[in-house]
C-alpha positions as CSV (number, residue, x, y, z in Angstrom):
1,M,131.0,207.6,264.4
2,N,131.2,209.9,261.5
3,R,134.0,208.6,259.3
4,L,133.9,211.5,256.7
5,P,136.4,213.7,258.4
6,R,138.8,210.8,258.8
7,L,138.4,209.8,255.1
8,A,139.0,213.4,254.1
9,S,142.1,213.5,256.2
10,R,143.4,210.3,254.7
11,A,142.9,211.9,251.3
12,A,144.9,214.9,252.5
13,L,147.6,212.5,253.7
14,A,147.7,210.9,250.2
15,C,148.1,214.3,248.6
16,A,150.8,215.2,251.1
17,L,152.8,212.1,250.1
18,S,153.1,213.6,246.6
19,F,154.6,216.9,248.0
20,P,158.2,217.7,247.8
21,A,160.2,216.4,250.8
22,F,160.6,219.7,252.5
23,L,156.9,220.4,252.3
24,T,156.0,216.8,253.5
25,Q,158.2,217.2,256.5
26,R,156.5,220.4,257.5
27,V,153.0,218.9,257.0
28,F,153.8,215.7,259.0
29,A,155.3,217.6,261.9
30,A,151.8,218.7,263.1
31,P,151.1,217.9,266.8
32,A,148.2,215.6,267.8
33,T,145.9,218.5,268.7
34,A,146.2,220.0,265.2
35,R,145.7,216.6,263.6
36,A,142.6,216.1,265.8
37,A,141.2,219.5,264.7
38,A,141.9,218.7,261.0
39,T,140.0,215.5,261.3
40,G,137.2,216.7,263.6
41,G,138.8,215.1,266.6
42,G,137.5,211.7,265.6
43,A,139.1,208.3,266.2
44,P,137.9,204.8,266.6
45,A,137.1,203.9,270.2
46,T,138.4,200.4,269.9
47,A,141.8,198.7,270.4
48,P,142.7,195.1,269.5
49,A,142.7,192.8,272.5
50,A,145.2,190.0,272.8
51,G,144.8,187.8,269.8
52,G,143.5,190.5,267.5
53,T,139.9,191.2,268.6
54,T,138.8,194.7,269.5
55,Q,137.9,196.2,272.8
56,P,137.2,199.8,274.1
57,A,140.3,201.9,274.0
58,P,141.0,204.1,277.0
59,G,139.4,207.5,276.6
60,G,137.1,206.6,273.7
61,A,137.8,208.9,270.7
62,A,141.4,210.0,270.1
63,A,143.3,211.8,267.4
64,E,143.9,210.0,264.1
65,G,147.3,211.4,263.5
66,V,146.8,212.9,260.0
67,P,148.6,216.2,259.6
68,A,147.0,219.5,259.5
69,T,147.3,221.2,256.1
70,D,147.8,224.8,257.2
71,A,148.8,226.9,260.1
72,S,145.2,227.9,260.8
73,A,144.3,224.3,261.5
74,E,147.2,224.0,263.9
75,A,146.2,227.2,265.6
76,A,142.6,226.0,265.9
77,G,143.7,222.7,267.3
78,T,145.9,224.4,269.9
79,E,143.3,226.9,270.8
80,G,140.7,224.1,271.2
81,A,143.1,222.0,273.3
82,A,143.7,225.0,275.6
83,S,140.0,225.8,276.0
84,Q,139.1,222.1,276.7
85,P,141.9,220.3,278.6
86,A,142.2,216.7,277.6
87,S,141.4,214.0,280.1
88,P,144.3,211.7,281.2
89,Q,143.1,209.0,278.8
90,E,142.9,211.5,275.9
91,A,146.3,212.9,276.8
92,L,147.7,209.4,276.7
93,R,146.1,208.6,273.3
94,N,147.3,211.9,271.9
95,A,150.9,211.3,273.1
96,V,150.8,207.8,271.6
97,E,149.5,209.2,268.3
98,D,152.3,211.8,268.3
99,F,154.9,209.2,269.0
100,W,153.7,206.9,266.2
101,H,153.4,209.7,263.7
102,Y,156.8,211.2,264.4
103,A,158.6,207.9,264.6
104,K,157.2,206.8,261.2
105,I,158.4,210.0,259.5
106,A,161.8,209.7,261.2
107,R,161.4,212.9,263.3
108,Y,163.1,211.1,266.2
109,D,163.6,214.2,268.3
110,L,159.8,214.8,268.4
111,A,159.1,211.1,268.8
112,N,161.4,211.0,271.9
113,G,159.5,214.0,273.3
114,A,156.2,212.2,272.8
115,A,157.7,209.0,274.3
116,K,158.8,210.9,277.4
117,R,155.3,212.5,277.6
118,I,153.7,209.0,277.6
119,Q,156.0,207.9,280.5
120,S,155.4,211.1,282.5
121,L,151.6,210.4,282.5
122,N,152.2,207.4,284.8
123,A,149.3,205.6,283.1
124,A,148.6,202.0,284.0
125,P,150.4,199.5,281.7
126,L,147.1,198.2,280.5
127,D,146.0,201.7,279.4
128,V,149.3,202.3,277.6
129,R,148.9,198.9,275.9
130,N,145.4,199.7,274.8
131,A,146.4,203.1,273.4
132,F,149.2,201.6,271.3
133,Y,147.0,198.8,270.0
134,A,144.3,201.2,269.1
135,T,146.7,203.5,267.3
136,A,148.3,200.6,265.4
137,A,144.8,199.3,264.4
138,D,143.7,202.7,263.1
139,R,146.7,202.7,260.7
140,K,146.4,199.0,259.9
141,D,150.0,198.7,261.2
142,N,151.5,195.7,263.0
143,L,152.5,196.9,266.5
144,D,155.2,194.3,267.1
145,K,156.8,194.9,263.8
146,W,157.1,198.6,264.2
147,L,158.3,198.4,267.8
148,A,161.0,196.0,266.6
149,T,162.0,198.3,263.8
150,W,162.2,201.4,266.1
151,A,164.2,199.4,268.7
152,G,166.9,199.2,266.0
153,V,167.1,202.9,265.7
154,D,169.9,204.3,267.9
155,E,168.1,207.6,268.6
156,L,164.9,205.8,269.7
157,R,166.3,202.6,271.3
158,D,166.1,203.7,275.0
159,N,162.6,205.1,274.9
160,V,161.2,202.3,272.7
161,S,162.6,199.8,275.2
162,K,160.8,201.6,278.1
163,L,157.6,201.8,276.1
164,T,157.8,198.1,275.1
165,Q,158.1,197.2,278.8
166,L,154.9,199.2,279.5
167,I,153.1,197.5,276.6
168,R,154.2,194.0,277.7
169,G,153.1,194.8,281.2
170,G,149.7,195.7,279.8
171,D,149.7,192.5,277.9
172,R,150.2,190.6,281.1
173,A,147.5,192.6,282.9
174,Q,145.1,191.9,280.1
175,A,145.9,188.2,280.1
176,Q,145.3,188.0,283.8
177,N,142.1,189.9,283.8
178,Q,139.4,187.5,285.1
179,N,136.7,188.8,282.9
180,F,138.9,188.4,279.9
181,I,139.8,184.8,281.0
182,E,136.2,183.9,281.6
183,Q,135.2,185.1,278.1
184,Q,137.9,182.9,276.6
185,I,136.7,179.9,278.6
186,R,133.2,180.4,277.3
187,D,134.5,180.8,273.7
188,L,136.1,177.4,273.9
189,S,132.7,175.8,273.4
190,R,131.5,177.9,270.5
191,N,133.2,176.3,267.5
192,E,136.7,175.1,266.5
193,R,137.9,178.5,265.4
194,A,136.8,180.0,268.6
195,Y,138.4,177.1,270.5
196,A,141.7,177.7,268.8
197,L,141.6,181.4,269.5
198,G,140.5,181.0,273.1
199,L,143.2,178.3,273.7
200,A,145.9,180.7,272.4
201,R,144.7,183.4,274.8
202,L,144.5,181.1,277.7
203,R,148.0,180.0,277.0
204,D,148.9,183.7,277.2
205,S,147.2,183.8,280.6
206,G,149.1,180.6,281.7
207,E,148.6,179.4,285.3
208,I,146.4,182.3,286.1
209,A,143.6,180.9,283.9
210,V,143.5,177.5,285.7
211,P,141.6,178.5,288.9
212,L,138.7,179.8,286.9
213,M,138.7,176.7,284.6
214,V,138.7,174.5,287.7
215,D,135.8,176.5,289.2
216,Y,133.8,176.0,286.0
217,L,134.5,172.2,286.2
218,R,133.2,172.2,289.8
219,D,130.0,174.0,288.8
220,P,127.3,171.6,287.6
221,N,125.4,174.5,286.2
222,K,128.2,175.0,283.7
223,A,128.3,171.4,282.4
224,Q,128.1,172.6,278.8
225,F,131.6,174.0,279.1
226,H,133.2,171.0,280.9
227,D,134.3,169.0,277.8
228,S,136.0,171.9,276.1
229,I,137.7,173.0,279.4
230,R,139.1,169.5,279.9
231,R,140.4,169.4,276.4
232,A,141.9,172.9,276.8
233,L,143.7,171.9,280.0
234,Q,145.3,169.0,278.2
235,D,146.2,171.2,275.2
236,M,147.8,173.9,277.5
237,G,150.4,171.3,278.5
238,R,153.0,171.9,281.1
239,L,151.6,175.4,281.8
240,V,148.8,173.9,283.9
241,L,150.9,171.4,286.0
242,N,151.7,173.6,288.9
243,P,148.1,174.6,289.8
244,L,146.6,171.2,288.8
245,V,148.8,169.1,291.2
246,A,147.7,171.5,294.0
247,S,144.1,170.8,293.0
248,T,144.5,167.1,293.9
249,E,143.8,168.2,297.5
250,M,140.2,168.9,296.7
251,N,137.4,166.8,298.2
252,D,135.1,167.1,295.2
253,P,135.3,163.5,293.7
254,N,133.5,164.4,290.4
255,T,135.9,167.2,289.6
256,L,138.9,165.3,291.0
257,V,138.3,162.5,288.5
258,V,138.6,165.0,285.7
259,I,141.8,166.5,287.1
260,V,143.4,163.1,287.6
261,S,142.5,162.1,284.0
262,V,144.0,165.4,282.7
263,L,147.2,164.8,284.7
264,G,147.5,161.3,283.4
265,N,147.0,162.3,279.8
266,L,149.6,165.1,280.1
267,G,152.1,162.3,280.9
268,Y,154.6,164.2,283.0
269,D,156.1,162.0,285.6
270,V,156.2,164.8,288.2
271,V,152.5,164.1,288.8
272,V,153.1,160.5,289.9
273,P,153.7,161.4,293.6
274,Y,150.4,163.3,293.7
275,L,148.5,160.4,292.1
276,T,150.1,157.7,294.3
277,R,149.2,159.8,297.3
278,L,145.5,159.7,296.3
279,E,145.8,156.0,295.8
280,A,147.5,155.5,299.2
281,M,144.8,157.4,301.1
282,T,142.3,155.2,302.7
283,D,139.4,157.7,302.3
284,T,139.8,158.2,298.6
285,N,136.6,158.0,296.6
286,P,136.4,154.7,294.6
287,A,135.8,156.6,291.4
288,V,138.9,158.8,292.0
289,R,140.9,155.7,292.9
290,E,139.8,154.0,289.6
291,A,140.8,157.2,287.7
292,V,144.2,157.2,289.5
293,G,144.8,153.6,288.5
294,A,143.9,154.4,284.8
295,A,146.2,157.5,284.8
296,L,149.1,155.5,286.3
297,R,148.6,152.7,283.8
298,H,148.5,155.2,281.0
299,M,151.8,156.7,282.2
300,G,153.6,153.4,282.4
301,A,153.7,150.2,284.5
302,E,156.7,151.2,286.4
303,T,154.7,153.8,288.3
304,R,152.3,151.2,289.7
305,N,154.4,150.1,292.7
306,A,155.8,153.6,293.5
307,N,155.9,154.4,297.2
308,A,154.1,157.7,297.7
309,A,156.5,159.1,300.4
310,D,159.6,158.1,298.4
311,S,158.1,159.5,295.2
312,F,157.6,162.9,296.9
313,Y,161.2,162.7,298.2
314,D,162.5,162.1,294.7
315,L,160.3,165.0,293.4
316,G,161.8,167.2,296.2
317,E,165.3,166.4,295.0
318,R,164.3,167.3,291.4
319,F,162.9,170.6,292.6
320,Y,166.0,171.2,294.7
321,Y,168.3,170.8,291.7
322,G,165.9,172.6,289.3
323,T,165.2,169.6,287.1
324,S,161.4,169.3,287.7
325,S,158.9,169.7,284.8
326,I,157.0,172.1,287.1
327,T,158.7,175.4,286.7
328,P,157.8,179.1,287.0
329,D,156.4,180.7,283.9
330,P,159.4,182.6,282.4
331,R,157.0,185.2,281.0
332,S,156.0,186.3,284.5
333,P,158.1,188.4,286.8
334,V,156.9,186.3,289.8
335,A,156.4,182.6,290.4
336,Y,153.2,181.2,291.8
337,V,152.9,178.8,294.8
338,W,149.4,177.3,294.7
339,H,147.3,176.0,297.6
340,W,143.9,174.3,297.6
341,D,141.3,175.9,299.9
342,Q,138.2,173.7,300.2
343,S,135.9,176.7,300.2
344,K,137.8,179.1,297.9
345,G,139.4,176.7,295.5
346,L,142.9,177.4,294.1
347,T,144.7,180.3,295.8
348,K,148.2,181.5,295.2
349,K,151.1,183.4,296.6
350,D,153.5,185.3,294.4
351,V,157.1,184.5,295.2
352,P,160.4,185.5,293.6
353,P,161.2,183.0,290.9
354,S,164.6,182.3,292.4
355,I,163.1,180.6,295.5
356,F,160.3,178.8,293.7
357,N,162.1,175.4,293.5
358,D,163.3,175.7,297.1
359,I,159.7,176.2,298.3
360,M,158.4,173.4,296.2
361,A,161.2,171.1,297.4
362,M,160.2,171.8,301.0
363,R,156.5,171.1,300.2
364,S,157.4,167.8,298.5
365,C,159.3,166.8,301.7
366,E,156.4,167.8,303.8
367,Y,154.1,165.5,301.8
368,A,156.7,162.7,302.2
369,L,156.8,163.2,306.0
370,K,153.0,163.3,306.3
371,L,152.8,160.0,304.4
372,G,155.3,158.7,306.8
373,N,156.3,155.3,305.3
374,G,159.2,156.3,303.1
375,Q,162.8,155.1,303.5
376,K,164.5,158.3,302.4
377,D,165.8,161.3,304.5
378,A,163.1,163.9,303.8
379,I,164.0,165.8,306.9
380,S,167.6,166.6,305.7
381,L,166.4,167.5,302.3
382,W,163.8,169.8,303.8
383,L,166.5,171.5,305.9
384,A,168.8,171.8,302.8
385,A,166.0,173.4,300.8
386,N,165.1,175.8,303.6
387,N,168.7,177.0,303.9
388,K,168.9,177.3,300.1
389,R,165.6,179.3,300.1
390,E,167.2,181.9,302.4
391,V,170.4,181.9,300.3
392,D,168.5,182.3,297.0
393,L,166.1,185.0,298.3
394,P,167.1,188.3,296.5
395,P,168.3,191.1,298.8
396,G,165.3,193.1,300.1
397,A,162.8,190.6,298.8
398,Q,160.2,188.8,301.0
399,D,159.0,185.2,301.0
400,P,155.2,185.5,301.4
401,T,154.9,181.8,302.1
402,R,156.6,182.5,305.5
403,G,155.1,184.6,308.2
404,K,156.9,187.5,309.9
405,D,157.5,185.4,313.0
406,E,158.5,182.3,311.1
407,P,161.7,180.8,312.6
408,S,164.9,181.1,310.5
409,A,166.6,178.2,308.8
410,H,169.2,178.2,311.6
411,F,166.4,177.6,314.1
412,W,165.3,174.5,312.2
413,N,168.9,173.4,311.7
414,V,169.7,173.3,315.4
415,R,166.3,172.0,316.3
416,E,166.4,168.9,314.1
417,G,169.9,167.9,315.3
418,A,173.4,167.0,314.1
419,Q,172.6,163.8,312.3
420,Y,170.3,165.6,309.8
421,L,172.5,168.7,309.6
422,N,175.5,166.5,308.8
423,S,173.5,165.3,305.7
424,V,172.8,168.9,304.7
425,L,176.5,169.7,305.0
426,A,177.4,166.6,303.0
427,R,175.0,167.5,300.2
428,S,176.1,171.2,300.0
429,L,179.8,170.1,299.9
430,K,179.0,167.7,297.1
431,D,177.1,170.4,295.2
432,R,179.9,172.9,295.8
433,N,177.2,175.3,297.2
434,A,179.4,177.5,299.5
435,A,176.5,179.6,300.8
436,V,174.4,176.6,302.0
437,A,177.5,174.8,303.3
438,L,178.4,177.9,305.3
439,K,174.9,178.1,306.9
440,A,175.0,174.4,307.7
441,V,178.4,174.3,309.3
442,K,177.6,177.4,311.4
443,S,174.6,175.7,312.8
444,L,176.6,172.5,313.4
445,G,179.0,174.6,315.4
446,D,176.2,175.5,317.9
447,I,175.1,171.9,318.6
448,I,177.9,169.4,318.1
449,G,179.9,167.9,320.9
450,R,182.0,164.9,321.5
451,A,179.0,162.6,321.6
452,N,177.4,163.7,318.3
453,L,180.3,165.0,316.4
454,F,180.0,162.4,313.5
455,S,176.4,161.3,314.0
456,G,174.3,160.3,311.0
457,N,174.9,158.3,307.9
458,S,176.7,160.9,305.8
459,G,180.3,160.1,306.7
460,T,182.4,162.9,308.1
461,P,181.3,166.0,306.3
462,L,182.7,168.3,308.9
463,L,186.2,166.9,308.2
464,D,185.6,167.2,304.5
465,A,184.7,170.8,305.0
466,L,188.2,171.5,306.3
467,D,189.4,171.1,302.7
468,F,186.4,172.8,301.0
469,G,187.2,175.5,298.4
470,D,185.5,178.4,300.2
471,R,187.6,179.7,303.0
472,L,184.8,180.7,305.3
473,V,183.4,177.2,305.2
474,R,186.9,175.9,306.1
475,Y,187.1,178.4,309.0
476,E,183.7,177.5,310.4
477,A,184.5,173.8,310.2
478,A,187.7,174.4,312.1
479,F,185.9,176.5,314.7
480,A,183.3,173.8,315.1
481,L,185.9,171.1,315.6
482,A,188.0,173.2,317.9
483,S,185.0,174.1,320.1
484,V,184.4,170.5,320.8
485,L,187.9,170.2,322.5
486,P,188.2,166.6,321.2
487,Q,190.2,164.2,323.2
488,K,190.8,161.6,320.5
489,G,192.6,162.1,317.2
490,F,191.0,162.1,313.8
491,P,192.1,162.3,310.2
492,G,193.0,165.9,309.2
493,Q,193.2,167.2,312.8
494,E,196.4,169.1,311.9
495,R,194.3,171.3,309.6
496,V,192.3,172.8,312.5
497,P,195.0,174.9,314.3
498,A,196.4,175.8,310.9
499,L,193.0,177.2,309.8
500,L,192.6,179.0,313.1
501,G,195.9,180.8,312.5
502,E,194.8,181.6,308.9
503,A,191.5,183.0,310.1
504,L,193.3,185.1,312.7
505,S,195.4,186.7,309.9
506,Q,192.5,187.8,307.8
507,T,192.1,191.6,307.3
508,G,189.4,191.7,304.6
509,T,192.0,193.1,302.1
510,A,192.3,191.1,298.9
511,N,195.5,189.1,298.6
512,V,197.1,188.7,295.1
513,L,199.8,186.1,294.1
514,I,201.8,187.3,291.1
515,V,203.2,184.7,288.7
516,A,205.7,186.6,286.5
517,G,208.3,185.8,283.9
518,S,210.9,188.2,285.2
519,D,211.8,190.0,288.4
520,S,211.2,193.4,286.8
521,E,207.7,192.5,285.7
522,R,206.9,191.0,289.1
523,N,208.1,194.2,290.8
524,R,206.1,196.4,288.4
525,L,202.9,194.5,289.1
526,A,203.5,194.5,292.8
527,G,203.8,198.3,292.7
528,A,200.6,198.6,290.7
529,L,198.8,196.5,293.3
530,K,200.1,198.3,296.4
531,N,196.7,198.6,297.9
532,F,196.4,194.8,298.2
533,G,198.3,192.1,300.0
534,V,200.8,191.0,297.4
535,A,203.4,188.2,297.0
536,G,204.8,186.7,293.9
537,G,207.7,184.9,292.2
538,T,209.4,184.5,288.9
539,G,208.0,181.3,287.5
540,A,205.5,178.8,288.8
541,Q,207.6,177.2,291.5
542,A,208.8,180.4,293.0
543,A,205.3,181.8,293.1
544,L,204.0,178.7,294.7
545,A,206.6,179.0,297.4
546,E,205.7,182.6,298.1
547,A,201.9,181.8,298.4
548,S,202.4,180.6,302.0
549,S,203.5,184.2,303.0
550,L,199.9,185.4,302.3
551,P,197.1,184.8,304.9
552,S,195.0,183.7,301.9
553,V,195.0,183.9,298.1
554,D,192.1,185.7,296.5
555,V,193.5,186.3,293.0
556,V,196.4,184.8,291.1
557,L,197.7,187.2,288.5
558,F,199.6,185.8,285.6
559,A,201.8,188.4,284.0
560,K,202.0,189.0,280.2
561,D,205.6,187.7,280.1
562,V,205.0,184.4,281.9
563,K,205.0,181.5,279.4
564,D,201.9,179.3,278.9
565,P,203.6,176.1,280.2
566,E,204.5,177.9,283.4
567,I,200.8,178.8,283.8
568,Q,199.8,175.2,283.2
569,Q,202.3,174.0,285.7
570,F,201.0,176.4,288.3
571,L,197.4,175.4,287.7
572,Q,198.2,171.7,287.9
573,F,199.6,172.2,291.4
574,A,196.9,174.7,292.4
575,S,194.2,172.1,291.6
576,R,195.5,170.1,294.6
577,N,196.0,173.0,296.9
578,V,193.0,174.0,299.0
579,R,194.2,177.6,299.4
580,L,194.5,178.1,295.7
581,Q,191.6,176.0,294.3
582,R,189.0,178.7,294.4
583,A,191.3,181.7,293.9
584,A,190.3,183.8,290.8
585,K,192.8,183.5,287.9
586,L,193.5,186.7,286.0
587,V,195.6,186.2,282.9
588,V,197.2,189.1,281.0
589,R,196.8,188.0,277.4
590,Q,195.4,189.3,274.1
591,P,191.9,188.1,273.1
592,G,191.7,184.8,271.3
593,S,194.3,183.0,273.5
594,M,193.8,179.5,274.9
595,W,192.9,181.2,278.2
596,S,190.1,183.2,276.6
597,R,188.5,179.9,275.6
598,M,189.0,178.5,279.1
599,A,187.3,181.6,280.6
600,V,184.1,180.7,278.7
601,S,183.6,177.5,280.7
602,D,185.4,178.3,284.0
603,R,184.1,181.3,286.0
604,S,187.3,181.5,288.0
605,F,189.2,182.6,284.8
606,R,189.4,186.1,283.4
607,V,191.5,187.4,280.6
608,T,192.6,191.0,280.1
609,P,194.8,192.7,277.6
610,V,195.5,195.6,279.9
611,D,197.8,195.7,282.9
612,D,198.1,199.4,283.9
613,P,197.7,200.1,287.6
614,A,194.2,201.6,287.5
615,S,192.8,198.8,285.3
616,L,194.5,196.0,287.4
617,E,193.2,197.4,290.6
618,K,189.6,197.3,289.3
619,L,190.1,193.9,287.7
620,V,191.5,192.4,291.0
621,S,188.5,193.8,292.9
622,S,186.0,192.5,290.5
623,S,187.7,189.2,289.9
624,R,187.8,188.5,293.6
625,A,184.1,187.8,293.6
626,Q,184.0,185.9,290.3
627,P,184.5,182.3,291.6
628,G,181.6,182.5,294.0
629,G,181.4,182.0,297.7
630,V,181.1,184.6,300.4
631,T,183.2,187.8,300.2
632,L,185.4,188.3,303.2
633,D,185.2,192.1,303.8
634,E,186.9,193.9,306.7
635,K,184.0,193.6,309.1
636,V,183.7,189.8,308.6
637,A,187.4,189.4,308.6
638,T,187.6,191.0,312.0
639,E,184.9,188.8,313.4
640,Y,186.7,185.7,312.2
641,A,190.1,186.9,313.6
642,L,188.5,187.6,317.1
643,R,186.8,184.2,317.1
644,A,190.0,182.4,316.1
645,A,192.0,184.1,318.8
646,D,189.4,183.2,321.4
647,L,189.4,179.6,320.3
648,I,193.1,179.3,320.4
649,G,193.1,180.6,323.9
650,R,190.4,178.2,325.0
651,L,192.4,175.3,323.4
652,A,195.5,176.4,325.2
653,D,193.6,176.4,328.6
654,S,192.1,172.9,328.0
655,R,193.7,169.7,329.1
656,G,194.0,166.7,327.0
657,Q,192.9,168.3,323.7
658,I,194.8,166.8,320.7
659,F,195.7,169.9,318.6
660,D,199.3,171.1,318.2
661,L,199.0,174.9,318.8
662,T,202.6,175.7,318.0
663,V,201.5,176.4,314.4
664,T,199.4,179.3,315.7
665,E,202.2,181.0,317.5
666,T,203.6,182.8,314.4
667,P,200.2,184.3,313.3
668,L,199.5,185.3,317.0
669,L,202.8,187.1,317.3
670,A,202.1,188.9,313.9
671,A,198.7,189.9,315.1
672,L,200.1,191.9,318.0
673,S,201.0,194.5,315.4
674,D,197.5,194.4,313.8
675,K,196.1,197.9,313.2
676,R,192.8,196.7,314.7
677,P,193.2,197.2,318.5
678,K,190.6,194.5,319.4
679,V,192.4,191.9,317.2
680,A,195.8,192.8,318.7
681,Q,194.5,192.6,322.2
682,A,192.8,189.2,321.4
683,A,196.1,187.9,320.1
684,G,197.8,189.0,323.4
685,N,195.1,187.3,325.4
686,A,195.7,184.0,323.5
687,L,199.4,184.2,323.8
688,Q,199.3,184.7,327.5
689,R,197.8,181.2,327.8
690,M,200.4,179.5,325.6
691,D,203.7,178.1,326.7
692,S,205.5,180.4,324.3
693,K,209.1,181.5,324.8
694,Q,208.6,184.6,322.7
695,A,205.2,185.7,324.0
696,Q,206.3,188.0,326.9
697,S,209.1,189.6,324.8
698,A,206.8,190.3,321.9
699,L,204.1,191.7,324.1
700,L,206.5,194.0,325.8
701,D,208.0,195.2,322.5
702,R,204.6,196.1,321.2
703,A,203.6,197.7,324.5
704,L,206.7,199.9,324.4
705,G,206.5,200.6,320.7
706,G,205.3,203.9,319.3
707,G,201.8,204.1,317.9
708,T,200.3,201.5,320.2
709,P,197.1,202.9,321.7
710,D,197.0,203.2,325.5
711,E,194.2,200.8,325.9
712,T,196.2,198.2,323.9
713,K,199.3,198.9,326.1
714,V,197.3,198.2,329.2
715,S,196.0,194.9,327.7
716,F,199.5,193.8,326.7
717,F,201.0,194.5,330.2
718,K,198.2,192.5,331.7
719,S,198.8,189.7,329.3
720,I,202.5,189.7,330.3
721,A,201.4,189.4,333.9
722,S,199.1,186.4,333.1
723,S,201.8,184.7,331.1
724,A,204.3,185.2,333.9
725,K,201.9,183.8,336.5
726,N,201.4,180.7,334.3
727,F,204.9,180.1,332.9
728,G,207.3,182.3,334.9
729,N,209.5,185.2,333.9
730,R,210.8,184.9,330.4
731,L,212.1,188.5,330.0
732,Q,215.8,189.4,329.8
733,G,217.3,191.9,332.3
734,Q,217.2,194.9,330.0
735,Q,213.6,194.1,329.2
736,V,212.7,194.0,332.9
737,D,214.4,197.4,333.4
738,S,212.3,198.8,330.6
739,L,209.2,197.4,332.2
740,Q,210.1,198.9,335.6
741,K,210.6,202.3,334.1
742,V,207.1,202.2,332.7
743,A,205.7,201.1,336.0
744,M,207.5,204.0,337.7
745,G,207.4,206.8,335.2
746,D,204.6,206.6,332.6
747,K,202.2,209.5,332.7
748,S,199.1,207.3,332.5
749,P,197.9,205.8,335.8
750,D,196.3,202.9,334.0
751,I,199.5,202.1,332.1
752,R,201.6,202.4,335.3
753,S,199.3,200.1,337.2
754,A,199.2,197.5,334.5
755,A,203.0,197.6,334.1
756,A,203.4,197.3,337.9
757,E,201.1,194.2,337.8
758,A,203.4,192.7,335.2
759,V,206.5,193.5,337.2
760,G,205.0,191.9,340.3
761,A,203.9,188.7,338.4
762,L,207.5,188.3,337.2
763,N,208.4,187.5,340.8
764,L,211.8,189.3,340.5
765,P,214.7,188.4,342.7
766,N,215.6,190.6,345.7
767,D,218.1,192.9,344.0
768,Q,215.7,193.7,341.2
769,A,212.7,194.1,343.5
770,K,214.3,196.5,345.9
771,R,215.5,198.7,343.0
772,L,211.9,199.9,342.6
773,I,211.8,201.2,346.1
774,V,215.3,202.7,346.0
775,E,214.5,204.5,342.7
776,Q,211.3,206.0,344.0
777,S,213.1,207.3,347.2
778,R,215.3,209.5,345.1
779,Q,212.3,211.4,343.7
């Protein structure tokens, strides 16, 4: 390439630097096309690859970025650009040149325009990366240094951030390019300097480099590279563990000896299960077995007697809790799950990093179960990991390790049985993992009965779940126990009907308990939170007493005028109260208080200096989700209310069940006024089956009350009839008269018919019964 025009332009640039500022700004504001014309359009066709070498830049020649020295040059450049449209690669290089030029001379408005032009080209990240590296190399600039500098400029920050993401994406694409990786593998054997450079680049490639390195080891025609590859695998360290342990499935003994030796020299104990598996297999090649023994001895004598199945179980637990040395590469947006294919070698599936440990825990359990001679419960751990995998999968994401028709975690839960599922529930309760516990207890509810209620060796997790912090777990546990219709008592049985009544009362609206220092402040805050369910008191004791008036407590709000000792007293009691343990705590205080420090370590705490109505409403809504667990919205609340009412009715119908249902009467009576017609009707259906003195009167009051939908009135009259058939007439004379008037005079045939059914079921005495006929004869 002819460098004279470029040298001339650099001389012009040097002269320009000596111009007055106002002239310099004008000179440096020339667009890329003008700079290209001034320099003859030349530019080096190379860009530095990862690590500093050069490679062809996209589009070949590109503009240097030296300013035109007069308007004629700019015009010539513009005219040339118009007559010969730039290719996409040239357009990209020109836009990058413009960005670099304008950013360096602090023309941030023009630099932002160039940055947007780069993004609008929708070029591949690798092409963007190459264009930036080439531009920086032309100017002998450090790319990373300048990007960091511009990221600190307010006017450029957003666009520089977007460009940096593109460049880093290009870096990843370059590092994963197979031709690039192969060149680095070959360079390892050239000399020490080339080895160091190649190793650095292979580290950048990470796990993606390992399959090709293993393929080289398997190829006897590439024996000259084997020693350096073995050395590089060891020097790459933990990066290679994930694909290398998958490689232990290969049936190539010569290569497997090398892999085993590398794993032993790396020294991470997570490889022990894979090595002991090879040692335990009867068909393991003698050379491989000898290499395994040497590797285990190198790692420590305590590994010699390890049981392979139990070792995999222990590894599965480490994956489950995220403590394994095998982890996803944090530089990659995806995690890799590796498999060994005897014909293809190492193959991978890209998975969301959030489920990597869950998948690996399941695979470890599968190894343990295949080996078959372990003493630990790999089935339960597999089920737990499978449930956790579904919980941890991001919304809208897919798990490519599972096919479209793969059964759900629930399928496996119910298929494996109660004894294993009890262990899953016990683990999730201990871990305080509400989402996994909820899935486990729901599945248990589908398969438990009196015979297998407390099966397994995990104690009584279903009873423990009755006192778990997350309300939905408590409700599901109560539902599961109630559905069994137990005939024998058990510890905590009184919690079941109480939880059924609580579930019936859920509306999906957040409930706030106010702890205030004065009545006026309590009333002010209650008015500010009128869109929520609110109760409260002045002082800790009064507030605690009022908590029972709420169907549940989502947020405890401590007013600005309540003293710290009162807050501490409340929290001390709340720590022993299941309904309050997981409630969010919102403290109105200035920053720097003791509660601000507590909020750092306790996710259930939030501190705010503002308590105006609009701010409080937003804070309560956001705080509600802070402690974790599953949000109970209106739809979910309705489902739980309907299920609770149905279970209460079934329990009332059963004979010999041990629950005291009188505690459900109050929430059932309250639910008759529920704005949700289905919930109100379900409450009536449950009340008609209970020996309640108030049921018939309450049903009639609501049926006669204004605003009750016709369909609900019909349901209530029919519930009165069912109650009367089961327990006799419990209406007073005036109430009977009101019922008779409806039966005779309501405009709706359906309502008249249902009311008449209720009158008939009352089995009225002669004088009341004949009144109906006499009354109708007057019409």
